[in-house]
TIRO-916348 format. One record per residue (C-alpha): y, x, z; residue number from 1; residue in three letters. Coordinates in Angstrom, 2 decimals. Each point is the difference from the previous one (the first is absolute). Example, Ala and Ser with C-alpha at 12.3 -4.5 7.8 and 13.67 -1.06 7.14 Angstrom:
BEGIN
       yy       xx       zz    i   aa
    -4.50    12.30     7.80    1  Ala
     3.44     1.37    -0.66    2  Ser
REM end
This chain:
BEGIN
       yy       xx       zz    i   aa
   -22.50    -5.64    -6.95    1  Unk
    -2.84     2.44    -0.78    2  Unk
    -2.77    -0.17     2.59    3  Unk
     0.21     3.73     0.71    4  Unk
     3.71    -0.19     0.78    5  Unk
    -0.51    -3.02     2.25    6  Unk
    -2.81     1.70     1.94    7  Unk
     1.94     3.25     0.36    8  Unk
     3.05    -1.88     1.31    9  Unk
    -2.20    -1.74     2.53   10  Unk
    -1.45     3.33     1.10   11  Unk
     3.36     1.77     0.16   12  Unk
     1.63    -2.79     2.00   13  Unk
    -2.75     0.16     2.62   14  Unk
     0.67     3.66     0.76   15  Unk
     1.87     0.77     3.20   16  Unk
     3.72     0.61    -0.35   17  Unk
     0.63     3.63     1.07   18  Unk
     1.84     0.36     3.28   19  Unk
     2.41     2.55    -1.47   20  Unk
     0.94    -2.58    -2.62   21  Unk
     0.99    -2.47     2.70   22  Unk
     2.41     2.59     1.38   23  Unk
     1.63     0.35    -3.43   24  Unk
     0.28    -3.78    -0.28   25  Unk
     1.76    -0.24     3.38   26  Unk
     2.44     2.77    -0.87   27  Unk
     0.68    -0.64    -3.68   28  Unk
    -0.53    -3.72    -0.73   29  Unk
     2.60    -2.09     1.83   30  Unk
    -1.76    -3.32    -0.57   31  Unk
    -3.24     1.25     1.57   32  Unk
     0.98    -0.50     3.63   33  Unk
     1.00    -3.60    -0.64   34  Unk
    -3.23    -1.10    -1.67   35  Unk
    -2.54    -2.04     1.98   36  Unk
    -3.40     1.67     0.41   37  Unk
    -1.62    -2.11    -2.71   38  Unk
     2.67     1.01    -2.52   39  Unk
    -0.29     3.67     0.98   40  Unk
    -3.74    -0.08    -0.61   41  Unk
     0.55    -1.67    -3.36   42  Unk
     2.62     2.58    -0.97   43  Unk
    -2.35     2.80     1.02   44  Unk
    -2.67    -1.32    -2.37   45  Unk
     2.51    -0.33    -2.82   46  Unk
     1.17     3.60     0.53   47  Unk
    -3.53     1.39    -0.01   48  Unk
    -0.82    -1.67    -3.32   49  Unk
     3.35     0.97    -1.54   50  Unk
    -0.38     3.66     0.92   51  Unk
    -3.55     0.04    -1.33   52  Unk
     0.91    -1.49    -3.38   53  Unk
     3.38     1.52    -0.89   54  Unk
     0.68     3.55    -1.18   55  Unk
     2.78     1.82     1.88   56  Unk
     1.62     3.01    -1.62   57  Unk
     2.70     2.30     1.36   58  Unk
     2.40     1.49    -2.57   59  Unk
     2.90     2.45     0.03   60  Unk
    -1.59     2.12     2.71   61  Unk
    -0.54    -2.86     2.48   62  Unk
    -3.04     0.32     2.24   63  Unk
    -1.24    -3.58     0.07   64  Unk
    -1.70    -0.10     3.39   65  Unk
    -2.27    -2.75     1.27   66  Unk
     2.82    -1.17     2.26   67  Unk
     2.37    -0.42    -2.94   68  Unk
    -2.66    -1.90    -1.93   69  Unk
    -0.60    -2.25     3.00   70  Unk
     3.70    -0.82     0.35   71  Unk
     0.18    -1.00    -3.65   72  Unk
    -3.22    -2.00     0.14   73  Unk
     1.06    -1.83     3.17   74  Unk
     3.27    -1.23    -1.47   75  Unk
    -1.68    -0.90    -3.29   76  Unk
    -2.60    -2.05     1.86   77  Unk
     2.52    -1.87     2.14   78  Unk
     0.83    -1.87    -3.20   79  Unk
    -3.72    -0.83    -0.22   80  Unk
    -0.42    -0.91     3.66   81  Unk
    -1.17    -3.58    -0.47   82  Unk
    -1.03     0.15    -3.65   83  Unk
    -1.49     3.23    -1.36   84  Unk
     0.87    -0.98    -3.61   85  Unk
    -2.85     2.28    -1.05   86  Unk
     1.94     2.97     1.40   87  Unk
     2.48     0.30    -2.90   88  Unk
    -2.82    -0.04    -2.58   89  Unk
     1.88     1.88    -2.74   90  Unk
     1.34     2.71     2.29   91  Unk
    -1.99     3.20    -0.36   92  Unk
     2.13     2.86     1.29   93  Unk
     2.87     0.69     2.39   94  Unk
     2.03     3.08    -0.86   95  Unk
     2.24     1.44     2.71   96  Unk
     2.80     2.55    -0.42   97  Unk
     1.70     1.78     2.91   98  Unk
     3.39    -1.49    -0.94   99  Unk
     1.80    -1.71    -2.86  100  Unk
    -1.34     1.08    -3.37  101  Unk
     1.28     0.02    -3.57  102  Unk
    -1.37    -2.63    -2.37  103  Unk
     0.64    -0.44    -3.73  104  Unk
     2.08    -2.99    -1.10  105  Unk
     0.55    -1.51    -3.41  106  Unk
     2.99    -2.17    -0.86  107  Unk
     0.56    -1.95    -3.20  108  Unk
     3.53    -0.89    -1.05  109  Unk
     1.13    -3.02    -2.00  110  Unk
    -0.65     1.85    -3.24  111  Unk
    -3.58     0.78     0.93  112  Unk
     0.60     3.68     0.70  113  Unk
    -2.26     1.31     2.75  114  Unk
     1.44     2.56     2.42  115  Unk
    -2.32     2.08     2.18  116  Unk
     0.97     1.37     3.39  117  Unk
    -1.06     0.57     3.59  118  Unk
     0.86    -1.65     3.30  119  Unk
    -0.83     0.55     3.65  120  Unk
    -2.33    -2.56     1.57  121  Unk
    -1.50    -0.60     3.43  122  Unk
    -2.88    -2.13    -1.24  123  Unk
    -1.30    -2.18    -2.77  124  Unk
    -2.95    -2.00    -1.23  125  Unk
    -0.59     1.62    -3.38  126  Unk
    -2.34    -2.83    -0.93  127  Unk
    -2.60    -2.05     1.89  128  Unk
    -2.16     3.13     0.29  129  Unk
     2.34     2.43     1.76  130  Unk
     2.52     0.18     2.82  131  Unk
     2.29     3.00     0.47  132  Unk
     1.67     0.61     3.38  133  Unk
     2.33     2.50     1.65  134  Unk
    -1.25     1.04     3.43  135  Unk
     3.51     0.90     1.13  136  Unk
     1.11    -3.57    -0.70  137  Unk
    -3.06    -1.39     1.79  138  Unk
     0.87     2.10     3.07  139  Unk
     3.58    -1.30    -0.12  140  Unk
    -1.28    -3.57    -0.03  141  Unk
    -2.34     0.67     2.93  142  Unk
     2.86     1.43     2.05  143  Unk
     2.07    -3.12    -0.58  144  Unk
    -2.31    -3.02     0.27  145  Unk
     1.53    -3.43    -0.52  146  Unk
     2.84     1.28    -2.19  147  Unk
    -1.34    -2.04    -2.91  148  Unk
    -1.18     3.00    -2.01  149  Unk
    -3.61     1.12    -0.41  150  Unk
    -1.05     1.89    -3.11  151  Unk
    -3.72    -0.73     0.41  152  Unk
     0.58    -3.74     0.37  153  Unk
     2.31     0.12    -3.01  154  Unk
    -2.42     1.68    -2.39  155  Unk
    -2.99    -2.02     1.22  156  Unk
     2.03    -3.17    -0.57  157  Unk
     0.23     1.07    -3.65  158  Unk
    -3.80     0.21    -0.07  159  Unk
    -0.24    -3.57     1.28  160  Unk
     2.55    -1.01    -2.62  161  Unk
    -2.18     1.56    -2.70  162  Unk
    -2.98    -1.89     1.37  163  Unk
     1.54    -3.43     0.56  164  Unk
     3.09    -0.05    -2.23  165  Unk
     2.35    -0.69     2.92  166  Unk
     3.12     0.82    -2.02  167  Unk
    -1.30    -1.27    -3.34  168  Unk
     2.00    -2.66    -1.79  169  Unk
     3.42     1.36     1.02  170  Unk
     2.12     1.93    -2.48  171  Unk
     2.53     2.74     0.74  172  Unk
     2.82    -2.55     0.28  173  Unk
    -1.96    -2.01     2.57  174  Unk
    -0.82    -2.88    -2.31  175  Unk
    -3.47    -1.48     0.40  176  Unk
    -2.66    -0.90    -2.50  177  Unk
    -2.19    -1.81     2.53  178  Unk
     0.49    -2.96     2.29  179  Unk
    -1.98     1.20     3.03  180  Unk
     1.85    -0.29     3.31  181  Unk
    -0.64     3.64     0.91  182  Unk
     1.35     1.22    -3.34  183  Unk
     3.15    -2.09     0.41  184  Unk
     0.54     1.27     3.56  185  Unk
    -0.46     3.65    -1.01  186  Unk
     2.33    -0.47    -2.97  187  Unk
     2.73    -1.42     2.25  188  Unk
    -0.33     2.94     2.38  189  Unk
     0.10     2.43    -2.91  190  Unk
     3.14    -1.55    -1.52  191  Unk
     1.72     0.02     3.41  192  Unk
    -0.92     3.65     0.51  193  Unk
     1.37     0.90    -3.44  194  Unk
     3.32    -1.64     0.90  195  Unk
     0.16     1.94     3.26  196  Unk
    -0.89     3.24    -1.74  197  Unk
     2.84    -0.51    -2.51  198  Unk
     2.45    -0.68     2.84  199  Unk
    -1.33     2.85     2.10  200  Unk
    -0.80    -2.42     2.83  201  Unk
    -2.60     0.85     2.63  202  Unk
    -3.11    -2.10     0.48  203  Unk
    -3.14    -0.03     2.12  204  Unk
    -1.89     0.78    -3.20  205  Unk
     0.32     3.42    -1.60  206  Unk
     2.43    -0.37    -2.91  207  Unk
    -2.45     1.99    -2.11  208  Unk
    -1.74    -3.34    -0.36  209  Unk
     2.75    -1.00    -2.43  210  Unk
    -1.53     2.37    -2.58  211  Unk
    -2.53    -2.56    -1.24  212  Unk
    -2.18    -2.84     1.35  213  Unk
    -2.91     2.32     0.80  214  Unk
     2.22     2.22     2.18  215  Unk
     1.45    -3.10     1.62  216  Unk
    -3.48    -1.12     1.01  217  Unk
    -0.80     3.47     1.39  218  Unk
     3.13     0.19     2.20  219  Unk
    -0.66    -3.57     1.20  220  Unk
    -3.46     1.08     1.17  221  Unk
     1.55     3.00     1.76  222  Unk
     2.42    -2.24     1.91  223  Unk
    -2.70    -2.56     0.79  224  Unk
    -2.06     2.69     1.74  225  Unk
     2.72     2.31     1.32  226  Unk
     2.69    -2.50     1.05  227  Unk
    -2.08    -3.17     0.42  228  Unk
     2.22    -1.92     2.40  229  Unk
     3.19     0.77    -1.87  230  Unk
    -1.75    -0.81    -3.28  231  Unk
    -1.25    -3.32     1.39  232  Unk
     3.52    -0.92     1.06  233  Unk
     1.69     1.09    -3.23  234  Unk
    -2.66    -0.92    -2.56  235  Unk
    -1.93    -2.87     1.57  236  Unk
    -1.33    -1.35    -3.30  237  Unk
    -1.36     3.34    -1.18  238  Unk
    -1.35     0.67     3.48  239  Unk
    -2.06    -3.16    -0.16  240  Unk
    -1.45     0.87    -3.39  241  Unk
    -0.92     3.52     1.14  242  Unk
    -1.75    -1.33     3.10  243  Unk
    -2.14    -2.11    -2.32  244  Unk
    -0.64     2.99    -2.26  245  Unk
    -0.83     2.56     2.69  246  Unk
    -1.53    -2.52     2.44  247  Unk
     1.82     1.41     3.03  248  Unk
     3.52     0.02     1.38  249  Unk
     1.31     3.41     1.15  250  Unk
     2.97    -1.73     1.66  251  Unk
    -2.43    -1.37     2.60  252  Unk
    -1.41     3.44     0.77  253  Unk
     3.17     1.55     1.40  254  Unk
     0.57    -1.06     3.63  255  Unk
     3.41     1.68     0.26  256  Unk
     3.08    -0.62    -2.15  257  Unk
     0.31     2.61    -2.75  258  Unk
     2.65     2.65     0.45  259  Unk
REM end
């Protein structure tokens, strides 16, 4: 890490966390009230560095207030609570639309013919450098905590996947090219989710995860953080691996059974 960046992070993390920010955390970040004091202080430092380093941009007429930026940063940094992972080093900008937006898509048929079109999206990681989010979908997720869906967690999980190759080595059919235990466990979950998606069966995991291994990893992270006890009971093996990866267990932070 460049010396200047290291020194600036040290300076930023020593600044006091604004009192008005704590109010936003209490109201908008469901995990906040369950964190022990030491974890809250750590999360505060992560948030301060994240907001200092990333570029936030409102699009489509959205006024991207400090509060909105804080909500996004807080959820992004929960994934970095125990391991900052260099604060998503490739991520440069976070683009936020007021609601779902239209994105170009390109499909290639068996004959190699490319068809261009458009589709509505609520969020995406264009590449390791950019995240795009719909504020309307973020608000929906905040109103319904613990429903297993969180757009910010989902797109930030893609950034971790870019960084660590969490879904690498698994093809679209769920076959693996690597022998690592994590890869095999993720591939099994992906194949099972594809079978459920074809049958139209419900699952704790969002069936959108059947799209490809990367989406499967992202919805698994959502469930791990949003429905931790249910996820632990249903996907014990994956739960164990994610505890090792994130270095904390959200299932132990919720004193009441999830509703």
